[in-house]
N, C-alpha and C positions, 0 to 999 in steps of 0.2 A: 504494500500500500504506500503511495506517495505521501510526502508531507502535507500536500494540499488535501488529499483524500482524508487523511487523519484529522486535519483541521476541520473540514466540513462535517465529518461524522461526529467529532467531539462537540462542535457548536450546536448541531441539531439535537444531539442527545442532551446537552445541557439545557437548551430551551424547553424541550419536552419534559424533562425531569422536574421542572418547576411546577408543572400542572398535572401531568398524568401520574397514575399509580403504577403498579407493576406491569400492567398489561396495556399494550398499545391500542390505538383506534383500529377497529376491524373493518370499517367501511361496508358493513352489511353482510359479512360472511356469517354472522349470527343474527337471527331474526326474532328470538324469543322476547316477547314484550316486557316481561318482568326484568329480564337481564338488561334490556336496553334502557329501562328506567334507571337502573343503577349506573349504567354506563354514562347516561346523560348527566347524571350528578357528578360523576368523576371528571368528565370532559369539561364541565363548567367550573371546575376547581372546588367543588363542595366535598372535600375529602372526608370529613367526619360523617356526613350524611351518606356518602357512597359506601364507605366502609361498613356502616350499619346495614345498609341495603344488601351488600354482598354477603354479609354474615347471616342475614335472614334467609337468603337463598340457600346458603350452604347448610343451614340447620333445618330447613323446611323439606317439603316433599317435591322439590324440583327434579326434573330428569337428571340422570347422572352426568350427561354432557354439560348441563347448565351448572351443576355443582362444580364441575371441573373449571368452568369459566370463572366462577365466583372465587374458587380457591386460588386460581391464577392471579386474579385481580388483587387478592389479598397478599400476594407474594408467597403463598404456600405451594411451591412448584411441584414438590414430590406428591402432595395430595392431589393436585391437579392432574399429574401424570397418571396416578392410580385410577382416578375417575375416568379419564379419557380411555385408558386401556380397557376398563370394564365396559364403557359405552360402546367401543368399537367391537368388542366381543359379542355384545347383545345386538348390535346393529351393524353386521358385517358389510352390508351393501350401502351404507350411508356414507357417501363421499365427503359430505360437509363436515361430519364429525372427525373424519380422518384428517381433513385439511387443518382443522383447528388444533388437532393433536400435533400435526407437523409444525404449525405456527408456534406452539409451545416449545418444541425442540429448537426451532430457529431462534426464538427469543432467548433461549438458554445457550446459544452459540454451539449447538450440536447439529451442525449443518448436514453432516452425512446422514444422520438418522432422520432429520427433517426431510431431506430429499427422498429417502426411501419411502416415507409415508406419503409424500406428495405423489410419487409414482403409483403407489397403491390406489390413491384417490383417483388418479387419472385413468387407471385401469378399469375402475368402476364407471367413471364418467369422463370421457376423453376431452370434453369441452367445458369442464368445470372451471369457471372463471377464476375462482380464488385458489384452486390448486395450481393453475397456470401462473397466477401471480406469485404464489409462494415459491414455486420452483424457480421462477425468474429472479426473485429477490435473493435466493440462496446462490444461484449461479453468478449473478452480478457481483455479489460479495467476494466470490472467488475468481473474478475477472475471466469468467468462462463465456466465450462467444455464443455458446448454446443458449444462453439466456434469451437471446433475441427470438428463438423459436417459440418460446412460451409468451414472451412479452408482446410481440408484434400483433397477434390477434386482438389483444386487449386494446391496442392503440388504434386499430383500424375497423373493428367490427362493432357497430353501434348497438347491436342486439344484446351485448353483454350488459350486466348490471352497471349502473352509473358509478356506484361506489368502487367496484373493481377497476373500472376504467380510470377513475380519478386516482386511485392508488397507483396504477401503472404509470400514469403521467407524473405523479410525485416521485416515483422511482427514477424515471427518465431525468427529471429535474435534478435530483440529487447526484446521479452519475455525471450529468453534464457539468454541474458545478465542480465536482471532483476533478474533471478533465479540462477545466478552464474553458468550457464552451458556454459562455455567458448568454449569448443570444438564444441558443437552443434551450438553455435552462429557463430563460424568461418565457419563451413560448410554451414550454411544458407546464410551467407554473400557472400561466394564464388559462390554459386548457383545463388543468386540474381544478382551478378555482371555479370555473364555470360549471363543471360537473358537480363539485362539492356543494355549491350553492343551490343547484337545481334539486338536489335530494336532501338538503338541510343537514349535511354532515359537518362536523366541527372543522374549523380552519386552522387548528393548532399546528399541525405538521407543515401546512403551507406557509404559515407565518414564520415558523422556525426556519424553513428554507429561505424565505425572503430575507429574514434577519441575517442568516449566515451569509447570503450573497452580498448584502450590504457591508457586513464586517470584513469580508474578503476584499472588498473595494475600499476598505478603510473609512467607511461611513459609520461613525460611532453614534450619531444621533438619529438612527433609523427609527421610523415610526413602528416598524415591525419588531424591533428589539423591545420596545416598550410594551407592545401588545403581547409578545411571547412571554415576557417576564411578569406580566400583570397578575 
């Protein structure tokens, strides 16, 4: 990883860490209404309320995969892993549960295991948008050109979910910033913002990217820095 790549990754991680808990924004790969209610609290910075919300899900009668999400959000990664493992054994043909299990491994920097699970999900559903997104994210992190195979459909096919497409463009923006491709990064961020606003997804990651871009240009009074750290 180049020094610029490290800088971009560190800046974005720093901005997001001020707002998010242990689990990143999923952009629609999970659709459970009760979980989304907790997520919205977390994404809006209401950490105490979101923690209570996730704990209620974990202690209640939620589906096992939702308990996994709640445990993950609370930073209880081993418990989340156990719940995902059980959920996939009970629902072997559910690609979406596998994708989220893969996301957990990717979030834990276990990219090899994450990629294996994404492939399992794609064997179940070859066009699963979030499986393609997860695979692309892992491969991009390893500077593997094969990432484009998974990423390109999300950038060009408007039939995919808007959240998955937005996340794909955010990934393009990040990689472009890492590679000093500022115009491409700006275009990608603009496209992502349009998609995020259309489906009312939080703009936290986008603002972190814009703030990182400004800081890389030595703009220290960026409006996005203030928003990201608010």
